[in-house]
N, C-alpha and C positions, 0 to 999 in steps of 0.2 A: 292871596291868589287864587284861591277855590274860587272866589265868585266872581271875581274873573276868566278864568278859567269856564266856569257852563259859562256867562254872555259869549263869549268866542263859542262855544260849540256850539250855545243857538244859534247864534250869526249866519255862520259858515252848514249849519244844517240847511237852515232859509235861506241861502244865497242859492242850494246844490235844489232845493224846492221850485226858486221861479226859476232859476234856468234850464229846470225839468218842462216843469210846469211851461215857458215857448216853447221849449224841443215838440213836448207835445202837439201841441198847437198847430206845425208845419208840421209832424210825425201823420196828425190824421189827417187834415189840408192837400197833404201832398207838395207843400212847398219850402225850399230853403235847406229844406234838412238833407244830405246825404243821404239818408238809406231812409224812404217814407215809408207806407202802410201797404202800397204798391206798389212796389220800383220793381221791377221785374222778379218774376220765380230764379231762382237760384238753385233747388229742390227740383223730385218726381212730390204729386200733389202729397200725399198720403203720408209722407214721415216729415214734409212741410205740415200738414195738421195736427199731426197731437202736436207738434214741437207747440205751435200757437194757441192748445187748446194748455198746454200744461205751463205756459208762461200765463194766460188769463187767469187759468185755477192758482197758478202761483201765488199770485196780484190778491187775486180774492180773500186767499186766504191769511196773508199777513196783513193785509188791510183791516182786517175784520174780527180778524183774533188779537188784534191788538189794543184795537179800542175798545174792549168788551172790560168791564169792571174788573173782576173778579184776573184777566192776567193783568188787569193795570198792578191789582191789589199784589199778588205774586210779583211782577214786572219790580216794583216799585223797592223792594228787600234787595236792589240787586245795585239796579240805578235810581241813581236821588230825586228825589222829587220831581224839585227845580227843573230840569234836562227830562223827564221825565216822557213830553207833550215834543221836545224837538228828534228825539232819538227815534220816536213812531213817525216821524215827519221822513229823519233822514231814512230809515228803513224802507219804507210807503218808494221815496226817490229810488234810492236802488235797486228798488222790485222792475220799476218804471225803465230805468235805467236798461236794463238786465235787457228787458221786453224790446222794449228799442234793439238793446244791440241785435239779437237772439231772435228779432220776431223774420218769420219766410212768404215770403209775399208768397199767394196761389193763385192767380191770376182768373183770368173768366170777366166775362159784361155778366151787370145784371138788367141794370138797367143804364141810358143813357139819354138823357138832356141834353138836347142842341137847343135846342127857342135860346134866345138869348136871356127874353124876360123872363122867362123862369132860371138861366140859369144865375144872374142877381138873385133871383129870390131868395132863390136855393144859397149863399154864397150870403146873403144878406142872416138869411134866419145861421149860419153857421155863426160868423161874426155873432149873430146877439145871442146864442148861444152860450160859447165862451165868455162872452163881456157880465152873459147874468153870473154866471159863474163869480169872477173876479169879485162883482159887488157887493153878492150874494154873503159873502166873506164878511165883505168888510162890516154889512149892514149888523150881522153880530158880532165884532170885532175877529179881527181880519188874525192882526199880531198875536190876542190866545189861540186862538184855535193852530197857528204854527209856529203855535211857546216861546213866541217873542217876550211875552211880555211874562210869564214866568219867569223866564233869566232874567231881565232887569228887574222885575222886583225882588229878585234874593242877591242879584250884585249890589239890589239899594239896600241891600238889609231889611223890608219887609213884608211881613207875611203872605201870601197865592189869600185870596181872596175868589169863588167862585164866583159868575159872571149868573146879572138877576134871569129871570129868564123873558126877551122880548117878544115884542111879534112886529118888527118894524116894518117898512112898506111892503111888498110881497107877502110875505112872511101871513100879510095879514087876507089870505085873499090863498095859496096856499098853503100847502108844510114846509118843499123842499124845493123852493124856488133852484135850490142851487142843484140837486138833479136832476129837474127838468132842464136846466141849462148845461147839460155832461147829456141829453139828451137831445137836443138840440147840437151840439157839436158832434154827435155821434152818428146820426141820420141821415144832418142835410148836407145830401151829399150832389151835384147836378153827373156825376159816373162811380156808378152804388158797384163794387168791382163782387166777389167771390170772398173774397180775402177784409173789406170792407163790412159786407154782411155778414160775416163772423164774428167781427170785430164788434161790432153795435150789436148782436143779437145774444151775444154773452155778454156785454156792457147793461145792458139792459137785465135780463136777468139776475147779474149780478143787483145792478140799484133796486131793483124791487127787496130782495129777498134781504140784505144792508139797511132798507127799510123798517124792517119790520123788528129785525133785531136794534138799530139803533130806537127804534120807537119806547119799544121793550122797557130798552134802560131810562129814557127822559119818564117813563110813568111811574119809574119803580122810583125816582130820584127826586123831583117836577113835580110840584103837588100839583101845579095848574097845567100840568099837558094834559088830562084826560080828558079837563072839560072842551083844552085849544080844537083835541081832536076832532071833538066830536063836530065843533059849531065851523072848522076849513077843512077842504078836501087835499085830498092831498099830493095831486099832482093836477088838476083841471081844475084851472078858477071855476069858478058859477057854482058846481055843485052845490053848493053848500052855503051859506049866508056870512058873511066878513064876521069875522071873529070881535068879538067883545069884553074887553078883559076884563076882573073885577073892577078896578080903581080907575076904569074910565066911566063905566058904574056908577060906585061912587059919585062922581066928581057930575054925571049926567042929576042925578040924584040930587042932589045939594042944588043944583042951577033950574032945577027946576023947585 
């Protein structure tokens, strides 16, 4: 029964995440959802700014602290390991839902692109960003990333095994295509308001910090990551040569 409950918990956590992801698309893009990033301001500028900074800070702290190995080691003394990732996903989703609910638009326009061709290009970049985020998760095992693989293995009575370090598709050219997708999603807009600019600046700063924390953990846990980091640029393709893994080198030498 415990395995069934754990599996159900993982599935519900994932469903909440996916609904939150879809809502975030409308929230940032200002369509469909009842309250978007650039809805009409409801309070004076400075209190609204303070609230938004607090919401963004809360999400950043939750998202980063709960992902660190030291926190996981402590956390799994109280939360069963099979649902640890699902719990992280659930808490991240709840932090985002709180942000959607309490967000305070600031008003003001930084730029407004009126050219139809330029608008199409920016909306295309926006769509590309969200697609890149989603595709990147599947390339590195979407279901493990969001906790479903863990609860499924637990349901079947199988031991969880760590995923091997792989560099599929865009991971051969940049180390963080998922984060690059977020940057496209947050910055590509024909109308950049003060509210949107605040969101884009703060999330970009968080992404750059999160990359450093994440890569420190990866270098400590993955033997190949230091070599990968030396060969492959962080976010901009073409700054370094394409990554070639040790297994690919061995295969090429054997073929020669």
